[in-house]
N, C-alpha and C positions, 0 to 999 in steps of 0.2 A: 504494497500499499503508499510505504514513504518512498517509494522507488516512480509509482506513477504519479504521485501528487511533485515531487521534482519535476518531470518530466512535463506534468500541466504548466508549472510555473515558468520552466524555462521558455516553453511554447508559446503562454501567455504575454511573456518578457519580448520574444520576436513580435509578435504580433500588433503590441500595444508601442513597442519603441522601432521596428522597423528595423531592428539591425539583428546581426547573427555573431557570433563569436567573431570572426573575420570580418567586421564590421564592412562586406562587401556589396550588404543589401539595402535596396535604397528604402528612403526614407517612407515612404509611400508605398507600400506594392498594392499591384493591381490586383483587379476584381479576381482573376483567374488563380493568381497566387493567393490569395486571401480564401478565395474556395479549397485551393488544396490545402491549406492550413487545416480550414476545420474540419478538411474529409480526414487527415490527421488525427486529428484530435479526437474525432470520431471512430478512429479504430485502435486506439489504444488498447492493451492488452487489458482484459476485466480482473480483479479477484476474484476469487470463490465467495468471499462472504458479500451476503446482499445490502449492509449499510454503506459497505466501500463503493458497490457500484451505486448506490443511489447518490452518494457524494461526489463520486467522477459524472455523473448527468448533470448535477446540480450546475456543477463548475463549468461545464463544456455549453450548457445553455445561458450561462451569465455571459462568459465569454462570447457565444453568438450576438446577443443584445446589444452587448457593448462595442464590437463593431460594427455591428446594423446601425446603430444612433451615431459614431462616429460619419461610416459611410454616405447618412445620409445629409450630413452639415446643416446649413441654412435653408436649403432648398425649403423642406418641410416649413418653416416659418414666414418665408416669402411667399410662398404660393397659399398658405392660412391667410396670411392678411390681405392678397388680391381677394381672395374668397368671399372672405368678411364682411371686405368691404362694396363689394359688387355685388352682392346680396341684400346689405342694408340699405343702400342709396337706392337698386333695384326695388325693394320693399316699399320705401318710402313713394317713390315717383308711382308705382302701381294702387298706392293707398289712396293717392292723394287725386290722380285722375280719378278714380271710382264715384269722386264728388264734383256734381257740374257746378256748385257754388264758390270753386278754388278757380284760380288764374293757371292750374297745371291742367293739361288736358288730356285727351288719350292721344293726340299729336305728338306730344313732347315723350308720353311715354314710348312711343312707337320707332322716335328719333333715337331715343338711347337703346331700342332695342336694336334697330338697324346696326347700330356703330359695336356694340356688341359681336350679331351675328357675323359682321365683316371680320372683324378681330378674329374672331373663333374660325374661322373660315380661312383666312392668312397662316392663321398659326397650324391647321389642320395639312394643309397644303405642304408646310414648310417639312412636317413631320413629314410625309410620305415622299417627298421629294427629296431631302436632305439629308435627316438622322436615322429614319429605317434602312437607309442605302448605304450607310456607313459600314466600316467592317467594322468589329466587333460591338457596334450598336446594341444588337439584340440577339445576345447570347443564350438567352432562358427564354421560355416559353410555359404561361401558367396553363396548365391542361384543364383546369377547373375553371378558368374564368371565361366568358363569352360562350358556353354551351349554344347547341345548336337550337334549341327552343326560345333560345331567349336572343338570337341573333334575328331567327324565323317572327317571332313576335315583333322585334325591332322594325323588318322589313314591313310586314303588313301594317303594321301603325302608322309607319313612314308613309305606305302607299294609302292611307285612306287620308290622315293628316294633307298631302300633297293635293288631293281630293277638293278637300276642306280651304287649301290657299288657292285653288282653282276658282270655287264660286264666289269665295270673297273676292277676287279679282272681277269676279264676272259683273258683281253686286256693285262694287265701289266706281268701276268705271262709269257708270251711270250716275254718280252723283259729282265728276270730274268738273262740270261746270259750274259748279257752286260750292266745293267742297274741297280740300287740300290734297294733293297728290299724293301727300305722304302716306295715305290710307290705301295707295294702290302699290304703291315702293313697299312696303314693310310684308304684306302677304307675297312680291316676288321674291323680294330678297331670302324669305321664310323659304319658298320653294327651294329655292337655289341650294340653301343651308340643309336642306331636308336631305339630298341627293349628296351633298360632300360629306355630310355627316354620316349616314346609313354605310356609306361604303369605308369610312374609314373607322368606324366601329367594328363592322364586320371583319375588316381586312386585319386592323389589331390590334384587336380586345384583348387576346392573349402577350401581348408583347411585355417583358421584363427589362427594360429600356437600360443599357446603363452606359450610355453615351450624352452629353448635352443635359443631365441629370436636372439640373437645376431648371433649366428653360423648359426642359420636360413636364416639369411638374409643375410651374405655374403657367402653360398651357393647359394642363387638365384640369386645374383647378379654374382657369378662364372658361373651358368646355363646359364643367360642370354649374358654375356661376350660371352661366348663360342658360343653361337648360331650367336650370331651378326659377331664376326669372320670368323664362318664357311661360313658366309652369305656372307661377304667380299672378302673372296676367291673362290665360288663359280661366284658370278658375275663377278670381276677380269677376272678367266676365259674361262666364258662363252664369254666375252665382246673380250678377244684376240680371241677367236675363229671367232668372226663376222666380225674382219674388218682385213685389208691389208693396211699398209703405200701407198700413192699410189705415182708413179713420176708426181711429182706436174707440170711439163711442159706439162702435158696430163691429160686426161679427167679422173675422177676418176675411179677405178676398180670396177667393178660390181662384179666380183667374191666374191664369197663364200671364206672365210679362215679358213682351220682349222691348227691350230697351231700343230706343232711338239712336242714331247715328249723325250726329252732328247736327246744324241747324233743322232741326221740325220744319221750317218753309223750303228747305233744299227737294225738292221734288226730281225724284229718278229717270232718267233719259230715255230707257227703253221699259217696257212692259213687264220683266222677268225678273223684276229686282226681287219684289217679294217671296217668288219662288227660289231663289239665290242664297236669301238669305234664312230661310226656312231650311234649307238644306244643308249650309256649313253650322247650324245650330245645333243639327244635330249628331255632327262629325269633333264637337266638342271632346265627348271622351276620348276619342281615341288620342288625340293630339295631346291631351294631358297626360293619358299615357304614356306616349311615346317619351316627352320631354321626360317622365319617370326612369322609364327604362335607359334611354341616353345617362340620364345622370346617375344611375347606377355603375352602369357601363363604365364610366369615366373612373368613377371612385376605385373602384377598380384597378385600372391601370396607374391611377396615381399610387396606389399603394404599391403597385409590383414595381413601379418605378427602383431600380437597382439592386431588387430582391434575386436572391439566388436559388433557383428550382431544382432540386432533382428530376433528372428525367427519368418517372416512373411510367411503363408499356403497360396501362392497368388493359384486360380484357374490353374490349368493346359491350357496352350492355344495350341490349334493341327491346325497342318497345314492341309488344307484342299484347295484343288484342284482346287475343284470344286466350290468354291465363286468367283472364275475369271475364264475368257475368253478370252475376247481379247488381254489383256496385253500377255500372254503366246502365242499365237499363234502370234501376230505379232513379239516378239522376238524370236520366233523361226523359222520363217520363215528369220528373220535377221540374225540369227547366220548361217542358211544354204548357203542365198545366200553370207555371210562375209567368210566360209568355202572355195565356188567355186571361188569368186574371190583372196583368199588370194594362194589358189593352183596354179592358174595360174599363178601370181604373180611371184612366188615362181620357176616358170618354166621359163617363159619367160626372166625373170632379169640375168638368165645364160648363157644368148644367145649371141651370139658376136654382133649380128646385131641390131645397135643402135633404127631401127623404132622398133621392139619389146620391147626393153628395155623401151623407151620412152610411149609405149604402157600399158604396165604393170607398171609402175608409173602414166598412166592416169587412170586405171580401180582402181588403192588403191585411189589414192586421191579422186574419184568420190564416192565410196562404201563408206570410214571415213566421205565425206561431208553428204552424206546421215543420217547415224550411228548419226552423232552428233547432225543434224539437228532436227533428229524425237526425240533423245534426250533430248535437248532442251524443244522445244516442247509440250511435258508429263510431262516432269520436272514443266514446268510452271503452267500445269492443275493443278499438284499435290498443288504446292504453293499454289495457289488459293482456291482451297478446305480448306488446313491450315485455309487460314485467316478466313473462313466460320465456321470452327470447336472450339469450346469453351473448349474444354480439357485444362486442368491445365497443367501448366509446372511439372516436377519431381523437387521435390526440396532435397530430401535426396543423404547424400555422396554415390558414388557408383563407384570406381577407374575404374571398368572394362568398363565405358561408359563414364568415362575423358579418359579413354586410345584409347577409340574408334576414339572421337571426335579428338586428338590429334595425331594420327597416320592418320585420313582423311584428316584433314589439312595438316601436315606436307610431306603426302606423293605425295599430290598432285601438291605441290610447284616444283616437280621434272620436272611436262609435262609443267605446267606455264611457266619456266627456255627454256625449249626448244621451244616453241609455241613463247615467245615473242623473244625471239635470232633469231627465221625464220621469224618473222614480221619484224625485224629490218635491217635484211639482205638483204630481198626482197626489203623493199618500199625504201632505202638506195644506192641499186644498179640499182633501176628504173628498174628490170628485166620484159621483156615482152615475150607472149606466152603462152599458154594456162595451161600449164604446172606450170610456176609461180606464175598464177593467181589462179588456184584449192588450187598450195600449201597453198598461202597467204591468201585463201578464211578456208582452211582446220583449219590454224593457228589460225583464229579468232574466228572460230565457238569452238572448243577447248578450248580457253579461257572461252567464255559465257557459255558451256555446264557444264566447271568443277565448274565454281562461282554457279551457280542454282541447280546442284546435291548435291556440297555442304550442301546449304541453306536446302533444301529437306532433307534430311539425317540428318544434327544434328537439325531439328525441328521435324522431325519425333523420335528420339530415347529421344529428352527431352519432350515427349507429354505423358500424365499417358496413358497407356494402356487402352481401351475402358472396358475390364472386372472391372480393377479397379474404373473407373467411376461408374459404372454400381453399384457395391456393395456399394460405399458409400451413392448411392441415394435409394438402396435398406435398408439400416442402418438408414437414416432420416426418410423414409416411414415407415419404424417400428415403430418405436418411438411414429409415432402419433396416433397408433394403442393400446388398452386396454393390458396390460401386460399378460392376459390368452393366449391372441389372436398372440401373436408378430411372434414366431417361426411360427406358421403354414401361417403367411401372407409372411415372409422370404422365407420359402420354395415353396410357391406358385409364388411370384413373380420373385425367381430364377429359378425354372423350365419354367419357359414362358419366361423370359431372354435369357438360352441357347437353347431351343428351336425356339427364333426370331433372334438369333445372330448365329447359327448355318446352317439353313435353309434361313434367309429372309435377308439377311444385308441392311443396310441405304443405301441409295445412296453413301454419303461421304464416308463410309467406302470402298464400291464395287469402287469405282472411285479410293482410296488411295492403296487400294490393286493391280488393275489393273497396276496402273503408277510403282507400286515396283517392280511386276513381269514383266514389257516391261523392265523397266531399268536394274534390274538385269542380262535377261539374253544379253541385247545391251552390257555392262561391262565384257560379258564372254567374246565376241569375239573381242571387244577388248583388253582385255588381251590376246587371245590366238593368235594375229596377231605378237604384237611385242616379245613375249615372245619366240616364235618358227621361229625367224627368219627376218621378215620383218624389213628392216633398211633401209626406203626410204630416209634417213635423210642423207646416205652415198652414195646414188644412183643416187638423186639428187645433180646436182654440186656447186648449187648457194651457198650453206651456206660456202662451203668448201673453194671456191673462194673468200670468202668475209673476212671470220675471219682465212684463212689457216687451213691445215690438225688438226695439232696439237690442235689447241685450240678449235676447235671444234669436235672432238673428243671425249676431255676432258669433254666436257659440256652435250655430247650426252650421253657418260658412266659413268656419274651421275648423271647425269636429269631421264631417261631412267627407269631404274632400281626402284626406288621411284616411276616412271608411271607406270609400270607394279604390283609394287605392291598394289599402288591407287587402280588398277581397280579390283584385288583380292578382296582387302579390303572393298572395297565399294558392293562388291558380298553378304558379309556376312553381312555389315551393313544392306544393302536393307532386307535381307533375316528376320533381325531382325525388322526391321521399319515395315515389311508385315505381322509379325506373333501380334504386338501389334496395328493394325490399326483395 
């Protein structure tokens, strides 16, 4: 043990001082040399006593952490300052331009966004043309970053966002004779930005950049903050469309409000303006999700700058729909029923008849209670299976997985806030009636469902994939065999494993996959309803009377966008859990 500690100290001295006993090593070792030194540390002979092994492991992790901090330098701080300043300035502009009584208008916000989009595109072009083509620029790739399903979702949402920009251009062109040309310029620039960014993230999402690290970090935080400001602008505009400040002396207005653009006296020069306006309004949810997907991918790239990733060749995990049956069938049925009730809700809530509007709220509350109840039940079954599952937890450092968990927990806070405020309002006012009882039940069950689903997803993401556990057992069994028969035994075992795993799943794996498939589809319908206009929070007057409209509108408009993103992010995370289960 003493020899091992002495060797560790000598190696640490080499890494931190950059000197060898002969003083021939340069003061700042290269990335490859640092990686080699770390590799040597990790392969030191370990004593037979377990306490000594743990001590060596802790020392190695400490050395790696110190080297990583030294390698990052001031790039983290500079890029963080840039990101914070852009976000705060963007938040101030977006919030100020949402009100007509101030001098800051939507035109000022759009000019700021145009500048951000142009700067971000310039940096992306520089990275693709210069940095990524340099020797030693990208020595490592993060296999977990930018999976196929995430890039496919980015492409899909990008295409729909591009369609939204086309409709915006067609609409705003009709107002050029009496309104600012900036309103046409912004969707044009944003359409070009969608092309550039989608290509950039699709090609370079896995990069672990080792060259121009400070400049790359600043560029990635610029990309991250730009997408977040675009997201804030889209959420604000979509929220303004969704509500109208009601007369506080009467019941809340049930009509959906569509914000006007510019001067009300400015008339469109062609007859299709209203059609284009309604069309791009319904595409806002896809643009919002695109910005969040791009922000997440940019953040992972930022975390991977200067990172050394070991090259593991994991077996490919294939998506096989035939592995499950009950989960997808129940999920599809739930989606169809949810869509039907959502259409009924949208039709009835616009009517002047009080009875029809109450019927719409009744249908909406009941279907949501049914959905979250079934989701809670299936999630509890999945959690029980996890208790019976003996797979190890993943111990390797993974920025993608850490981001997934952070976004999952953080985004769920939005729905938690709305649910708890609803519970407080209904209980404090002592409101009676079947609508209030259903509203309270929905809020309580939503809190339960969110907690169970977060546990299920986080536990699933941190478990070792089944194929990794099988490989470990294969290697263990192979060492028992004779050296000459080792390769033959491993090939036979691997073949039999893939046959059984592909065509005959164990009962635990099948249950987990069924639960993941059902929850995935259920989260889709819970995303569709609020994303495309369901606002029972404003159609049911209890919360508005208790908190007043201004406060309740702030609560909903802050919490609901996060709740919508939570459902879409849950879909992505559940698909990941499905693949590794």
